[in-house]
MARBASE-392014 format. One record per residue (C-alpha): residue in one letter; x, y, z; residue number from 1. Coordinates in pm, whole numbers, plus 50000, padded with zeros to 5 digits. Layout:
% residues N
rest / x / y / z / nr
A / X / Y / Z / NUM
...
END
This chain:
% residues 227
rest / x / y / z / nr
M / 26780 / 46632 / 69766 / 1
S / 26853 / 46282 / 69720 / 2
T / 26991 / 46105 / 69997 / 3
Q / 27135 / 45798 / 69785 / 4
P / 27410 / 45937 / 69560 / 5
S / 27484 / 45715 / 69260 / 6
A / 27669 / 45792 / 68935 / 7
V / 27489 / 45517 / 68722 / 8
R / 27180 / 45652 / 68521 / 9
G / 26847 / 45509 / 68640 / 10
D / 26540 / 45563 / 68815 / 11
A / 26634 / 45923 / 68919 / 12
Y / 26472 / 46291 / 68861 / 13
L / 26557 / 46629 / 68851 / 14
I / 26271 / 46839 / 68990 / 15
V / 26347 / 47209 / 68860 / 16
D / 26067 / 47480 / 69026 / 17
D / 26128 / 47813 / 69207 / 18
H / 25827 / 47703 / 69400 / 19
A / 25907 / 47499 / 69718 / 20
L / 25519 / 47402 / 69733 / 21
I / 25517 / 47254 / 69396 / 22
R / 25838 / 47059 / 69446 / 23
E / 25702 / 46919 / 69793 / 24
G / 25387 / 46822 / 69558 / 25
I / 25564 / 46629 / 69323 / 26
V / 25797 / 46477 / 69594 / 27
R / 25462 / 46372 / 69709 / 28
V / 25342 / 46216 / 69388 / 29
F / 25669 / 46032 / 69350 / 30
S / 25638 / 45880 / 69712 / 31
D / 25308 / 45769 / 69637 / 32
T / 25395 / 45595 / 69280 / 33
R / 25743 / 45533 / 69274 / 34
P / 25882 / 45565 / 69617 / 35
Q / 26256 / 45406 / 69524 / 36
A / 26330 / 45700 / 69277 / 37
R / 26593 / 45907 / 69347 / 38
L / 26509 / 46300 / 69384 / 39
F / 26701 / 46573 / 69340 / 40
E / 26571 / 46927 / 69337 / 41
A / 26681 / 47301 / 69170 / 42
S / 26500 / 47631 / 69252 / 43
S / 26678 / 47793 / 68907 / 44
L / 26809 / 47696 / 68563 / 45
Q / 27186 / 47770 / 68719 / 46
Q / 27099 / 47515 / 68970 / 47
A / 26951 / 47282 / 68750 / 48
I / 27249 / 47284 / 68489 / 49
E / 27517 / 47255 / 68787 / 50
T / 27332 / 46961 / 68904 / 51
L / 27321 / 46799 / 68559 / 52
Q / 27678 / 46849 / 68519 / 53
G / 27795 / 46752 / 68846 / 54
E / 27881 / 46410 / 69024 / 55
H / 27478 / 46292 / 68995 / 56
G / 27461 / 46420 / 68654 / 57
P / 27489 / 46096 / 68509 / 58
S / 27211 / 45916 / 68748 / 59
I / 26964 / 46138 / 68601 / 60
D / 26722 / 46008 / 68350 / 61
T / 26467 / 46279 / 68358 / 62
V / 26409 / 46632 / 68437 / 63
L / 26066 / 46788 / 68532 / 64
L / 26100 / 47135 / 68460 / 65
D / 25918 / 47447 / 68488 / 66
L / 25972 / 47703 / 68221 / 67
H / 25928 / 48015 / 68433 / 68
L / 26271 / 48020 / 68637 / 69
P / 26426 / 48322 / 68837 / 70
D / 26698 / 48334 / 68576 / 71
S / 26538 / 48203 / 68265 / 72
R / 26203 / 48177 / 68107 / 73
G / 25993 / 48013 / 67845 / 74
L / 26101 / 47768 / 67589 / 75
E / 26488 / 47888 / 67582 / 76
T / 26455 / 47705 / 67910 / 77
L / 26371 / 47385 / 67793 / 78
Q / 26618 / 47453 / 67481 / 79
R / 26887 / 47501 / 67751 / 80
I / 26848 / 47206 / 67944 / 81
K / 26838 / 46962 / 67650 / 82
A / 27156 / 47163 / 67511 / 83
V / 27332 / 47046 / 67863 / 84
A / 27176 / 46702 / 67900 / 85
P / 27048 / 46596 / 67547 / 86
N / 26950 / 46249 / 67645 / 87
V / 26744 / 46301 / 67924 / 88
V / 26374 / 46287 / 67942 / 89
V / 26237 / 46612 / 68006 / 90
G / 25874 / 46666 / 68139 / 91
V / 25753 / 47040 / 68145 / 92
V / 25528 / 47131 / 68500 / 93
S / 25390 / 47489 / 68367 / 94
G / 25192 / 47720 / 68507 / 95
T / 24960 / 47720 / 68189 / 96
D / 24764 / 47487 / 67996 / 97
D / 24822 / 47647 / 67675 / 98
D / 24757 / 47399 / 67382 / 99
Q / 24983 / 47591 / 67150 / 100
L / 25263 / 47617 / 67453 / 101
A / 25217 / 47232 / 67478 / 102
M / 25284 / 47135 / 67098 / 103
Q / 25573 / 47383 / 67100 / 104
C / 25734 / 47214 / 67399 / 105
L / 25653 / 46873 / 67217 / 106
Q / 25811 / 47020 / 66928 / 107
Q / 26148 / 47067 / 67171 / 108
G / 26170 / 46757 / 67236 / 109
A / 25965 / 46732 / 67590 / 110
A / 25821 / 46423 / 67685 / 111
A / 25532 / 46562 / 67837 / 112
F / 25350 / 46894 / 67964 / 113
V / 25158 / 46897 / 68287 / 114
P / 24960 / 47217 / 68400 / 115
K / 25050 / 47281 / 68753 / 116
H / 24716 / 47488 / 68817 / 117
G / 24351 / 47339 / 68744 / 118
D / 24248 / 47013 / 68798 / 119
L / 24457 / 46821 / 69088 / 120
D / 24372 / 46474 / 68947 / 121
Q / 24509 / 46589 / 68576 / 122
F / 24837 / 46702 / 68772 / 123
V / 24916 / 46404 / 68943 / 124
Q / 24822 / 46204 / 68627 / 125
G / 25077 / 46399 / 68472 / 126
I / 25327 / 46329 / 68725 / 127
S / 25273 / 45957 / 68793 / 128
A / 25256 / 45919 / 68367 / 129
M / 25613 / 46076 / 68405 / 130
A / 25723 / 45878 / 68656 / 131
S / 25611 / 45540 / 68517 / 132
G / 25791 / 45576 / 68176 / 133
G / 25481 / 45711 / 68034 / 134
I / 25444 / 46068 / 67786 / 135
Y / 25181 / 46294 / 67930 / 136
F / 24994 / 46644 / 67722 / 137
P / 24674 / 46811 / 67784 / 138
R / 24374 / 46627 / 67710 / 139
E / 24279 / 46864 / 67486 / 140
L / 24591 / 46864 / 67253 / 141
L / 24588 / 46478 / 67245 / 142
W / 24217 / 46460 / 67138 / 143
Q / 24291 / 46687 / 66851 / 144
V / 24578 / 46450 / 66747 / 145
S / 24348 / 46182 / 66790 / 146
G / 24056 / 46343 / 66627 / 147
R / 24280 / 46346 / 66295 / 148
L / 24346 / 46017 / 66309 / 149
S / 23964 / 45975 / 66345 / 150
V / 24098 / 45700 / 66632 / 151
V / 23850 / 45838 / 66901 / 152
D / 23543 / 45618 / 66893 / 153
K / 23678 / 45349 / 66610 / 154
P / 24068 / 45299 / 66626 / 155
A / 24111 / 45138 / 66315 / 156
A / 23924 / 45391 / 66122 / 157
L / 24187 / 45600 / 65978 / 158
S / 24244 / 45881 / 65724 / 159
A / 24303 / 45764 / 65357 / 160
S / 24586 / 46009 / 65370 / 161
L / 24746 / 45790 / 65642 / 162
V / 24931 / 45492 / 65727 / 163
R / 24720 / 45130 / 65744 / 164
L / 24721 / 44976 / 66087 / 165
T / 24541 / 44687 / 66205 / 166
P / 24243 / 44711 / 66453 / 167
R / 24499 / 44621 / 66729 / 168
Q / 24741 / 44831 / 66626 / 169
G / 24497 / 45132 / 66614 / 170
E / 24382 / 45029 / 66992 / 171
V / 24776 / 45056 / 67077 / 172
L / 24794 / 45388 / 66910 / 173
R / 24508 / 45538 / 67093 / 174
L / 24624 / 45467 / 67414 / 175
L / 24954 / 45509 / 67326 / 176
L / 24852 / 45930 / 67201 / 177
K / 24723 / 45953 / 67557 / 178
G / 25031 / 45892 / 67701 / 179
F / 25030 / 45574 / 67856 / 180
S / 25306 / 45342 / 67972 / 181
N / 25343 / 44991 / 67791 / 182
Q / 25205 / 44837 / 68135 / 183
V / 24909 / 45086 / 68108 / 184
I / 24850 / 44987 / 67794 / 185
S / 24876 / 44624 / 67855 / 186
N / 24658 / 44623 / 68128 / 187
E / 24392 / 44812 / 67898 / 188
L / 24403 / 44561 / 67629 / 189
G / 24461 / 44253 / 67807 / 190
I / 24778 / 44153 / 67630 / 191
S / 25143 / 44094 / 67758 / 192
S / 25385 / 44343 / 67785 / 193
E / 25638 / 44219 / 67525 / 194
T / 25313 / 44226 / 67259 / 195
V / 25250 / 44582 / 67351 / 196
K / 25594 / 44666 / 67262 / 197
L / 25591 / 44492 / 66968 / 198
H / 25295 / 44702 / 66829 / 199
V / 25444 / 45041 / 66922 / 200
S / 25789 / 44953 / 66729 / 201
A / 25569 / 44863 / 66423 / 202
L / 25369 / 45192 / 66480 / 203
L / 25707 / 45367 / 66505 / 204
R / 25807 / 45212 / 66174 / 205
A / 25492 / 45269 / 66001 / 206
H / 25494 / 45639 / 66056 / 207
K / 25951 / 45627 / 65982 / 208
V / 26003 / 45780 / 66347 / 209
S / 26200 / 45695 / 66646 / 210
S / 26032 / 45779 / 66938 / 211
R / 25679 / 45831 / 67094 / 212
V / 25689 / 46192 / 67097 / 213
H / 25789 / 46182 / 66721 / 214
L / 25481 / 45972 / 66707 / 215
I / 25274 / 46232 / 66824 / 216
L / 25416 / 46479 / 66614 / 217
A / 25374 / 46271 / 66325 / 218
C / 25012 / 46221 / 66405 / 219
A / 24949 / 46570 / 66488 / 220
N / 25090 / 46697 / 66126 / 221
P / 25054 / 46388 / 65892 / 222
S / 25238 / 46399 / 65594 / 223
P / 25022 / 46363 / 65266 / 224
H / 25331 / 46155 / 65135 / 225
V / 25280 / 45870 / 65372 / 226
A / 25184 / 45558 / 65249 / 227
END
């Protein structure tokens, strides 16, 4: 649990998992990537809800959530957290790497889907992305989305049924779909963070969405009516 309680929202995370070792692993990632973050822990959905509704609730920005808890299982766990705290960012830390489940979580408003098992580097990368304000979904899912946009190798080569982007916007979109934060995109492309923000805002307007998560959904399910 956090030793620095605060009622002001900012850089506070709630880790919800019934396995102490998983919680400890996530804490270690934060210690390396965001040591100033305030961390709270819960081992059940009820504990998580009590924390979000308690004195520390207003300070919590992000919830890292296991879907399978002693008192709740599956997408209902995510739905109940979103119902209690609709404004927090929720990243699912899952015991499976099922792409279909990842897409369902995305459709339910999750900003990340990080498989617990398998590649340790992938797990660390996913948690680190959440800690730095990015989004993260399995490579296979994002590759599917990127493939539909034809931006894997040629960022500007978009399908005729989709919005037209400049070459630079295509590059930003390619990195954004990988879950990278603005700072990482800035470093990758050698442009300022402010310029990245302008490109991201333009992408959101072009696809008529209000968030990065909705942008991924729009790219995964392109509408034939988009100009």
